[in-house]
C-alpha angles and dihedrals in degrees: 000000000000119000116265118267131181122241121197123201140155119247125169089355091302127110112233133188122203132176119238135165117273109254092037111140118249094240090054094090098023094107083076086077124081106239095194093202097306122111122247107231104162147351138237114226110193087340092308116122109237138167119261094252093056113128121246104226106165140014107300147149115253126198128185117240114209129197093248091070130081095249091041093053090050092055087050093051092047091053093047087055089054090047090050093047094047090051093048091051092052094049098042118006091180091062121096111212115203124189119226138175132328116262125182096326095324142089120243116225130189125200130219117197124013114012116245120225104242094214092052090049094054093046089051089052090049090052091052090050093048089054091054092217116192118244110227122209119194146145123253131174122278090246092048089052091047092053093042095052090048092054091048091049091236092151101175093044091052091050092050089062088068087065097041102047100175121156092238130031127208111230135179120222129195114179108314093339126092130187139157123254128174105230143023120310130204114270097246142004094251091085094056100082102124110077142093135210116208134173111254129176112314092340140017140285124229104205126200137177130272117259092245095049109035094163099065139034120248116239113271118256114182117232094200096160095052093043089052091052090048091048092051091047093046090053089049087052093053091047090056092040097237113116104135145036087253093059090046094053090052090061091050092050092049090047090239095120098105093068093051089050090054090045092048093049095045091050092052092047089051091054090051090050089051090052089049088052092050088054094050094044090061093060090192098072114116101163133032112208113203124191135165141144124279116300093010090129098254094154097051093041093053090049089048094049087048091057089049093052090047089054089056094052102267131114118223122211120196127220120183117218084214086073090065100060110136097222138273096272093053098041112113117248122242124225089279093055092253128127110273103215091171099064119094091240090068088073127076094242094173093057095044092054093047090049093050094047091048091052092050085051092056094253124138118244137185111231107221123237128218127213106211091194097055096028092228134126120225140170129234130183093231088068092064109135136182127180120230122202092258094049124093124192120231113206114189123187145108094271097050096115094042108110088213092066098068105018094152096051115095111244091234087064093056130078109184123202128192121203125209130170091218110166118196092205123110125199089230138315100315105015116084128201109240117227089213091054087050092053093043093056089047088051092049092052094046095043092053094044099046108019102031093237123152123237092248090053092054093045091048093057097039093091090060090045090054093047091056090048090054091052106038109023117022097054090061104045091102091062086066119117088203136014120211122201108217098181119109115203096224096048097094088061091055096039091053089068090065104028101048096065090046093050091049092059092061104107126226090239090065123088090229092060096096092051091047090052093048089052093047089052088048095051094049087074089071124071112224127262119197115248091230088075092065114102116241095243096045120124088238088067088068087070108031097035134231094101123164085223125083115230 
């Protein structure tokens, strides 16, 4: 028998401590928790996310993780990905399945080799679910893993082992199929009942529920513009032969990364130049509206677009939406009774539209200023502005694509740009790089460099940032006249230099520890690149410092 240890958990708003044997699995006493209709998918042991069969080896605090939480739904999605890969292998062992980007609560997959019938794939997944097959997680030797992934034709997964040369490798096994995922999975397939597989474009879409409604799938709304951008970028990645962390790491190991950095930056600048050409070609555009989620690189993109317009003989003028805040005393309150500065009603829409129309008619205006310390709006003569024929306004802010922001401005006067840090890289065959993770790591680095904020501070506020994006930004991206991808495929190797030490300082006693450990594990997939290799006008400089631009 194992030695007795104490497990602390909360039940009915009371903290309880019970003795158990060391080595007991986390789920062994989880029936103590009321499930309330939501499925238990994982546990937190001293704030570290773990699978339900993880052994309890020392005194610890244990919390249940349900599928209606962010972390719980991530466990659910990962497990669905393993289920899909196992079913595809059973139907067509010769087919290579490759994960792609996220589309409307689903992951896009392409296939190399014989095409798999989507209906047959879905039926096989349902059969595996009905059998409620256990998902085993175990360590095997590095050589065993290398042989296994070669046998399964998991090419990128095998290549990535050359970067992560550990003596043992953690793999996940479902029936006779094994793969490698970065995070806990559910205990068995019987809990993976809510999903769909549909044919989409040249591949298929694995659909999953929203976090808040884990028992049902949301309606499918196509994101054709974003998908088109991803497809173009993915094809570019194939042409330059860098499509995964494994292939990026090979360039670092061979000391060939500098050329790829130059190619990546040049490609992005060409995309910005193409957008500038679209603006000029219109001949009627007077204002460029730029919107994008947090840490998508809006400020640098606006400055780089301004340079491209200048090279074409036009003079850009920048107006910040922050100047049009109506004042602290008039700002609407959110559900917690605090001023909601992210809602559209926090801006003086009437004044903004009047100013824009006056400028277009050749009149002089005074752009308001806003004091964030006092929460008041004021006017100064130094902010007088006119707009000449060869001058174009650039208006950057989260509401840029919302039609209610500029209802009085004729549509032909507006050119709308949506920014997305949409990397085309995968970690390997079946593990994708999340756009949201990319932006969060950017934000952690920038907040620490320029605002003195800790990693746990940024992680703690990230859910509220995402909530604002879902309300005010994402619903309007299809209104864009152009979409600019601001991700650079080498950036996570640079950001790791800054982010990893910050994430390691997040203590196990902090609620943010689990997310910090997940991001650390994610960043370990990337070999480091010295920040000195980043060009001075790169978007990455907005986050790490040393930019040629003034912010």
